[in-house]
Backbone bond lengths (Angstrom), bond angles and torsions (degrees), N, CA, C in turn:
res aa  C-N    CA-C-N  psi(-1)  N-CA   C-N-CA  omega(-1)  CA-C   N-CA-C  phi
1 X - - - 1.424 - - 1.605 107.07 -
2 X 1.309 110.33 123.77 1.539 118.60 178.68 1.488 110.65 -105.55
3 X 1.364 113.39 164.56 1.418 118.75 -177.72 1.481 115.74 -71.77
4 X 1.351 114.27 -17.88 1.558 117.31 -176.59 1.480 113.69 -67.15
5 X 1.379 116.79 -14.61 1.466 121.56 175.01 1.468 114.04 -71.86
6 X 1.313 117.64 -17.72 1.517 119.85 -166.83 1.562 111.36 -116.67
7 X 1.281 125.90 16.52 1.480 115.95 -179.17 1.508 117.23 -59.34
8 X 1.372 114.32 -33.64 1.437 120.68 -176.21 1.578 109.60 -97.59
9 X 1.263 115.55 -10.29 1.581 116.41 -172.36 1.533 111.02 -75.54
10 X 1.416 117.05 -41.52 1.464 113.32 -168.59 1.589 111.39 -66.84
11 X 1.306 122.31 -48.39 1.607 115.96 -175.36 1.495 109.15 -65.33
12 X 1.392 119.77 -33.73 1.461 117.66 -175.75 1.428 113.67 -87.28
13 X 1.268 120.10 -15.15 1.527 121.71 179.82 1.533 112.52 -91.99
14 X 1.332 119.80 -10.21 1.436 119.57 -170.69 1.589 106.73 -63.65
15 X 1.252 119.70 -40.86 1.529 119.94 -178.23 1.537 104.35 -68.29
16 X 1.234 123.21 -42.89 1.464 124.90 178.56 1.522 114.34 -67.11
17 X 1.260 116.41 -31.42 1.463 118.28 -176.99 1.463 112.65 -67.43
18 X 1.336 122.73 -30.55 1.399 125.03 -176.60 1.601 113.84 -92.24
19 X 1.285 114.00 4.69 1.461 118.78 174.91 1.442 114.14 -82.73
20 X 1.314 119.90 159.65 1.415 123.85 175.62 1.504 112.38 -61.00
21 X 1.322 120.01 158.67 1.588 125.97 -172.93 1.504 111.90 -54.08
22 X 1.415 117.41 -31.39 1.584 115.16 -178.98 1.505 112.32 -65.89
23 X 1.339 122.54 -16.68 1.474 123.89 178.03 1.462 114.27 -89.98
24 X 1.371 120.29 -3.60 1.488 115.35 -175.27 1.470 116.54 -73.73
25 X 1.282 115.60 -32.51 1.526 115.98 175.36 1.486 117.32 -57.77
26 X 1.359 116.71 -52.35 1.412 119.00 -179.69 1.591 110.87 -70.35
27 X 1.288 116.79 -10.49 1.514 114.47 178.99 1.506 110.02 -61.31
28 X 1.314 120.53 -27.95 1.441 119.16 -177.74 1.531 107.89 -70.50
29 X 1.332 118.63 -33.78 1.479 118.06 172.16 1.495 115.33 -68.72
30 X 1.276 114.29 -38.89 1.457 120.66 178.97 1.422 120.58 -58.94
31 X 1.448 109.07 -37.32 1.504 116.65 -174.99 1.547 107.54 -104.91
32 X 1.290 119.55 5.05 1.509 119.39 175.92 1.515 110.60 72.18
33 X 1.293 117.24 35.80 1.588 119.83 175.86 1.432 109.60 -77.19
34 X 1.297 116.93 124.96 1.549 122.52 -178.51 1.533 111.37 -112.86
35 X 1.409 119.31 -2.55 1.408 120.99 -179.54 1.524 113.17 -93.69
36 X 1.225 122.52 -167.09 1.544 126.89 -178.52 1.444 112.06 -65.05
37 X 1.373 114.12 145.52 1.508 122.21 179.60 1.534 107.27 -65.95
38 X 1.291 117.68 -34.20 1.527 120.57 -168.68 1.632 103.53 -63.59
39 X 1.283 113.06 -44.79 1.536 122.66 -178.76 1.560 106.26 -56.15
40 X 1.285 114.95 -55.57 1.542 124.01 -174.62 1.536 103.76 -61.28
41 X 1.340 122.71 -48.46 1.412 123.29 -172.89 1.537 110.12 -65.84
42 X 1.384 118.44 -37.69 1.461 122.64 175.92 1.503 110.57 -61.49
43 X 1.400 117.58 -44.73 1.317 122.67 -179.04 1.549 117.30 -63.54
44 X 1.395 111.89 -44.71 1.412 121.48 173.89 1.521 110.96 -59.50
45 X 1.347 118.42 -45.69 1.455 119.40 177.28 1.453 113.59 -61.58
46 X 1.368 118.75 -29.24 1.452 122.00 175.15 1.523 110.71 -72.22
47 X 1.261 121.66 -44.90 1.448 126.03 -178.82 1.461 117.98 -78.19
48 X 1.344 119.77 -28.66 1.386 125.43 -169.53 1.589 113.58 -58.55
49 X 1.223 118.62 -42.50 1.572 119.36 179.58 1.463 114.17 -55.25
50 X 1.319 116.54 -33.45 1.548 122.00 -176.49 1.571 108.01 -79.90
51 X 1.328 120.78 -19.59 1.474 119.94 -175.82 1.538 114.78 -116.88
52 X 1.308 116.12 1.23 1.402 118.16 178.34 1.535 114.51 -66.70
53 X 1.347 122.72 129.12 1.501 125.22 -171.52 1.595 105.66 -62.64
54 X 1.305 112.14 154.61 1.451 117.05 179.11 1.571 109.19 -66.84
55 X 1.321 114.90 140.25 1.488 118.25 177.88 1.469 109.66 -71.20
56 X 1.361 117.28 127.33 1.450 123.87 -176.59 1.607 110.94 -49.90
57 X 1.306 116.57 -35.34 1.447 119.41 -174.97 1.489 107.46 -65.94
58 X 1.335 123.98 -36.72 1.450 125.20 -177.63 1.475 111.86 -73.98
59 X 1.365 121.91 -8.71 1.409 123.44 -179.59 1.562 112.60 -95.26
60 X 1.309 114.43 1.04 1.551 115.18 174.53 1.454 112.51 -64.97
61 X 1.347 117.49 136.55 1.410 123.28 -173.09 1.604 105.08 -126.39
62 X 1.358 115.13 131.99 1.451 122.01 177.79 1.500 107.25 -122.61
63 X 1.396 115.29 134.30 1.342 124.51 170.12 1.598 115.24 -71.50
64 X 1.290 117.22 151.27 1.598 115.93 -178.30 1.490 110.29 -52.51
65 X 1.262 115.57 133.14 1.509 119.17 177.62 1.458 114.07 88.58
66 X 1.326 117.44 -13.61 1.448 120.82 -176.10 1.560 115.26 -77.34
67 X 1.265 117.06 -14.07 1.500 123.13 -173.12 1.512 108.08 -134.63
68 X 1.364 115.46 137.93 1.434 118.74 174.74 1.560 106.00 -143.36
69 X 1.412 105.97 149.66 1.561 111.31 175.51 1.468 106.83 -125.46
70 X 1.295 117.88 136.59 1.492 123.95 174.61 1.533 108.94 -119.28
71 X 1.370 107.73 137.80 1.521 115.72 179.61 1.570 107.43 -139.14
72 X 1.318 114.15 158.39 1.518 116.75 172.86 1.584 106.43 -106.08
73 X 1.269 115.47 132.27 1.444 126.12 176.46 1.517 109.86 -109.81
74 X 1.263 117.21 126.58 1.467 121.21 175.84 1.412 111.97 -115.12
75 X 1.457 113.55 100.06 1.437 121.00 -170.95 1.588 109.64 -64.23
76 X 1.355 108.09 156.95 1.530 115.20 -179.06 1.575 108.84 -90.42
77 X 1.205 119.95 -14.98 1.543 124.70 -178.01 1.563 110.43 -109.93
78 X 1.342 113.25 151.54 1.437 116.91 175.39 1.548 108.04 -65.01
79 X 1.348 115.96 148.18 1.439 126.10 177.31 1.461 106.80 -115.69
80 X 1.412 119.77 131.41 1.417 120.27 170.94 1.614 111.05 -63.04
81 X 1.394 111.80 124.69 1.468 117.57 -179.85 1.512 116.16 -100.06
82 X 1.325 115.23 -5.11 1.451 124.00 -179.16 1.487 112.42 102.01
83 X 1.352 121.05 162.11 1.412 124.54 174.07 1.517 110.62 57.98
84 X 1.341 114.43 34.64 1.519 119.62 177.88 1.482 114.76 72.36
85 X 1.286 121.22 15.50 1.450 123.26 -179.30 1.520 106.80 -110.31
86 X 1.375 110.89 153.92 1.499 119.69 173.44 1.484 107.11 -141.81
87 X 1.252 115.53 158.87 1.516 119.89 179.96 1.487 109.82 -172.89
88 X 1.352 113.28 -173.64 1.500 118.52 -179.92 1.496 112.20 -126.36
89 X 1.369 118.03 66.56 1.460 121.52 -173.65 1.532 107.69 -78.59
90 X 1.271 118.83 154.94 1.516 121.41 177.65 1.576 105.75 -69.42
91 X 1.282 111.39 144.86 1.396 119.43 -178.67 1.565 111.03 -115.48
92 X 1.283 117.77 127.49 1.350 122.73 178.54 1.448 115.79 -80.72
93 X 1.253 116.13 116.86 1.515 120.66 -176.03 1.681 107.51 -111.53
94 X 1.315 116.51 122.74 1.458 125.67 -179.23 1.512 109.17 -121.26
95 X 1.324 110.80 134.21 1.510 120.20 178.50 1.489 109.57 -125.45
96 X 1.177 120.88 128.94 1.512 122.30 -177.81 1.525 105.79 -114.10
97 X 1.302 115.48 137.52 1.432 118.81 -176.77 1.582 109.50 -128.36
């Protein structure tokens, strides 16, 4: 596969590359691709990671102190509990972000 197959593919395929998989097949028709589908699919697979829209979940923003996570930690070693006693009680771990 050589670069001369793709002079026209990059600008016109950018919109198609970021779309969900069900839109890839018609992309050939939208950009006027007349060569093999394997070459087009390989090129779109190459370009797609650079043009996929940001996942809405990763755009969530929290202000300081607005979010907290609580977990229980069960230590492997005995912990001194005072008054000569030791044990392995669960430890509450909290992280505030």
